[in-house]
VMD Tcl script that draws the C-alpha trace (Angstrom):
set ca {
  {123.54 87.72 157.78}
  {125.70 88.22 155.52}
  {124.87 89.95 152.44}
  {126.49 90.93 149.20}
  {124.57 94.07 147.23}
  {125.50 93.53 143.17}
  {125.10 96.70 141.93}
  {125.73 96.53 138.47}
  {125.22 97.65 134.82}
  {123.04 94.63 133.48}
  {123.15 94.35 129.47}
  {119.79 95.81 128.34}
  {117.42 93.26 127.47}
  {119.55 90.38 127.25}
  {119.33 87.89 129.91}
  {122.12 85.49 128.41}
  {125.06 88.01 128.49}
  {123.66 90.00 131.80}
  {123.64 85.68 133.66}
  {127.55 85.30 132.20}
  {128.45 88.98 133.70}
  {126.12 88.38 137.15}
  {128.01 84.69 137.91}
  {131.36 86.65 138.61}
  {129.60 88.43 141.21}
  {128.04 85.13 142.51}
  {131.22 84.16 142.64}
  {132.67 86.80 144.06}
  {130.09 87.26 146.88}
  {130.82 83.13 147.98}
  {134.20 83.77 148.12}
  {133.38 86.27 150.48}
  {131.37 83.84 152.75}
  {128.22 85.63 152.11}
  {124.89 84.08 152.93}
  {123.19 85.49 149.75}
  {123.63 88.15 146.96}
  {120.96 90.52 145.80}
  {120.61 91.96 142.46}
  {118.57 94.83 141.24}
  {114.73 95.32 139.80}
  {114.57 93.09 136.70}
  {118.27 92.20 137.09}
  {118.88 90.22 133.81}
  {117.17 92.63 131.50}
  {116.76 95.98 132.87}
  {113.47 97.99 133.36}
  {111.88 97.17 130.34}
  {108.26 97.60 129.28}
  {109.19 95.46 125.85}
  {107.69 92.56 127.86}
  {107.64 90.73 124.76}
  {111.07 90.42 124.49}
  {112.05 90.09 128.58}
  {109.13 88.29 129.61}
  {109.30 85.07 130.63}
  {106.17 82.13 131.89}
  {105.85 82.76 135.59}
  {105.16 78.95 136.18}
  {108.45 77.91 133.43}
  {111.21 80.38 133.71}
  {114.50 79.52 131.88}
  {116.27 82.00 133.84}
  {115.02 80.93 137.66}
  {116.44 77.12 136.40}
  {119.70 79.12 135.71}
  {119.96 80.63 138.89}
  {118.93 77.78 140.98}
  {121.78 75.87 139.52}
  {124.12 78.75 139.93}
  {122.95 78.82 143.66}
  {123.56 75.46 144.08}
  {127.11 75.72 142.26}
  {128.38 78.34 144.23}
  {126.67 77.41 147.66}
  {125.09 80.67 148.09}
  {121.18 82.30 147.88}
  {120.41 84.97 144.56}
  {117.65 87.35 145.41}
  {117.04 89.32 141.64}
  {113.94 90.91 140.11}
  {112.22 89.48 136.60}
  {109.41 90.40 134.16}
  {106.62 87.50 134.26}
  {104.46 87.04 131.07}
  {100.75 87.50 131.29}
  {98.75 84.72 133.19}
  {96.08 83.14 131.10}
  {93.33 85.34 130.83}
  {95.04 88.61 132.09}
  {96.88 91.59 130.09}
  {99.43 92.62 131.66}
  {102.64 90.87 133.35}
  {104.16 91.21 136.69}
  {107.34 92.64 138.31}
  {108.28 90.11 140.39}
  {111.10 89.43 142.99}
  {112.62 86.17 143.64}
  {114.42 84.52 146.42}
  {116.76 81.40 145.83}
  {118.38 79.86 148.67}
  {121.94 78.02 148.36}
  {120.63 74.62 147.91}
  {118.71 75.80 144.46}
  {114.99 75.86 146.36}
  {113.09 79.33 145.49}
  {111.87 80.80 149.43}
  {110.13 83.83 148.81}
  {108.98 85.34 145.80}
  {106.86 89.11 145.70}
  {105.13 90.95 142.98}
  {105.42 94.46 142.62}
  {102.52 96.28 144.69}
  {103.08 99.56 142.98}
  {103.71 100.00 139.54}
  {105.76 103.28 138.76}
  {102.80 105.25 137.03}
  {104.59 108.29 135.95}
  {106.64 106.00 133.76}
  {103.95 104.37 132.36}
  {104.47 101.01 134.02}
  {101.53 99.85 134.85}
  {100.29 99.36 131.08}
  {102.82 97.14 130.90}
  {103.10 94.91 135.01}
  {99.65 94.97 137.00}
  {99.66 95.23 140.59}
  {100.62 92.52 143.16}
  {98.26 92.04 145.61}
  {100.07 90.82 148.89}
  {102.63 92.07 151.17}
  {105.45 88.87 151.52}
  {107.31 88.13 154.39}
  {108.94 84.59 154.86}
  {111.86 83.03 157.02}
  {115.79 82.53 155.82}
  {118.45 82.14 157.73}
  {116.91 82.30 160.82}
  {115.43 85.61 160.34}
  {112.37 86.94 159.05}
  {112.64 88.74 155.29}
  {110.32 91.20 153.38}
  {110.77 91.81 149.61}
  {109.92 95.45 147.82}
  {110.35 96.82 144.39}
  {111.96 100.32 144.02}
  {108.70 102.62 143.48}
  {107.10 100.77 146.82}
  {109.95 102.62 148.99}
  {107.57 105.39 149.04}
  {105.00 103.58 150.81}
  {105.73 103.65 154.21}
  {102.33 101.88 155.16}
  {103.53 98.27 153.30}
  {106.65 98.44 155.75}
  {104.81 98.91 158.72}
  {102.72 95.83 157.91}
  {106.18 93.62 156.92}
  {107.84 94.72 159.94}
  {104.99 92.80 162.25}
  {107.25 89.89 161.24}
  {110.18 90.29 159.59}
  {112.86 92.57 160.48}
  {114.78 92.17 157.22}
  {113.68 94.49 154.37}
  {114.91 93.78 150.64}
  {114.59 96.24 148.14}
  {115.64 96.61 144.66}
  {115.08 98.98 142.09}
  {116.31 100.79 138.82}
  {115.80 104.23 140.67}
  {117.38 107.38 138.32}
  {120.33 109.13 139.86}
  {118.16 112.38 138.93}
  {116.18 111.30 142.18}
  {118.85 109.52 144.19}
  {118.32 111.92 147.56}
  {115.06 110.37 147.77}
  {116.37 107.01 147.23}
  {119.07 107.11 150.20}
  {117.08 109.11 152.35}
  {113.83 106.90 152.06}
  {115.74 103.66 152.81}
  {117.31 105.14 155.66}
  {113.40 106.51 156.72}
  {112.22 102.86 156.60}
  {114.55 101.46 158.52}
  {114.12 104.13 161.06}
  {110.35 104.08 161.29}
  {110.39 100.21 161.23}
  {113.72 99.30 163.36}
  {114.60 96.92 160.77}
  {117.37 96.24 158.99}
  {116.81 97.51 155.03}
  {118.77 96.53 152.15}
  {118.38 98.50 148.94}
  {120.01 97.49 145.96}
  {120.27 99.75 142.56}
  {121.68 99.66 139.34}
  {124.22 101.68 137.49}
  {124.58 103.02 134.00}
  {122.88 104.66 131.37}
  {119.75 104.02 129.39}
  {117.79 105.84 127.37}
  {119.16 108.70 128.65}
  {118.57 107.97 132.20}
  {121.66 107.96 134.56}
  {121.86 105.84 137.26}
  {124.06 105.90 140.07}
  {123.50 102.83 142.39}
  {123.97 104.32 145.60}
  {122.88 100.80 146.96}
  {123.31 100.50 151.20}
  {122.38 98.79 153.61}
  {121.13 100.26 156.74}
  {121.05 99.08 160.41}
  {117.55 98.96 162.85}
  {118.45 102.13 163.85}
  {119.25 104.07 160.91}
  {123.09 103.97 160.55}
  {124.43 102.92 157.59}
  {126.52 99.80 157.50}
  {127.85 100.33 153.88}
  {127.41 101.98 150.30}
  {128.46 101.68 147.02}
  {127.71 104.74 144.33}
  {128.99 105.16 140.83}
  {130.20 101.86 140.14}
  {130.08 98.52 139.78}
  {130.84 95.97 142.40}
  {129.91 93.71 145.27}
  {129.17 95.40 148.78}
  {129.47 92.85 151.36}
  {127.14 94.02 155.00}
  {126.92 92.22 158.07}
  {123.23 92.30 159.26}
  {123.60 91.43 162.92}
  {120.31 90.51 164.89}
  {119.33 93.24 167.06}
  {115.95 94.49 165.63}
  {113.78 92.84 168.27}
  {115.73 93.61 170.91}
  {115.27 97.11 170.32}
  {111.49 96.91 168.91}
  {111.09 95.53 173.06}
  {113.40 98.45 174.26}
  {112.10 101.23 172.07}
  {108.47 100.17 171.55}
  {107.49 102.64 169.29}
  {105.07 100.01 167.15}
  {103.13 99.68 169.93}
  {102.27 103.46 170.34}
  {101.23 103.27 166.26}
  {97.23 104.21 166.36}
  {96.20 102.08 163.03}
  {92.51 102.33 163.39}
  {92.68 105.81 163.90}
  {94.88 106.31 160.77}
  {93.00 104.33 158.98}
  {89.79 106.33 159.24}
  {91.16 109.24 156.99}
  {91.66 106.63 154.20}
  {87.87 105.40 153.78}
}
mol new
graphics top color blue
foreach p $ca { graphics top sphere $p radius 0.5 }
foreach p [lrange $ca 0 end-1] q [lrange $ca 1 end] { graphics top cylinder $p $q radius 0.2 }
display resetview
């Protein structure tokens, strides 16, 4: 699987301008013969709590339609984060991660399981309800968003099926060491390929250094981009399941024992 990491400074709360900017990266990734390009959390608006401005209907998203058209036009999959408005009867929206294939079809969608309560995200966006894995390009892929990275349990659940984990984020530079360490830790723990895509720039006094990276199933960094916009292309080989059979750490997990401490 040839993956492009689209690290960039999105135009704040402006989908139209961000989409125009994103198309240049999509074109570059397609020219690099990539299967899919991955953009950060809330890719075309920034991590905004202004849901009235950035939110779209979960069932009728204009942005999703434009991304589908772009994917077909360039013949490449596009994975991106966005904000969904509350469903009827709900007060809070959902922070979503959607994957569109090269034919312009939705193949996967995930709602963030862990809204970032330290930043009051939970007041605007509700919790998701499931770990999402799906087949894509001959692999099994799992989707996660930003703060989810701090909760290894859900990565272990996903690894029962998935060998590729995609993590999108708006992760500030002040905690960059956490971001980089946790991406590698999740790869090592689950013996999976992990791709983390973050943003760069400054918003509301917070700085973002990106540090997007792809990590292989034994924790080696396959590529990293920091401190600037750019498209990083990485090849994800298909070695995770062979490693898991040879060095079978999962069979030694004692999940019933662990769960007894969470009652």
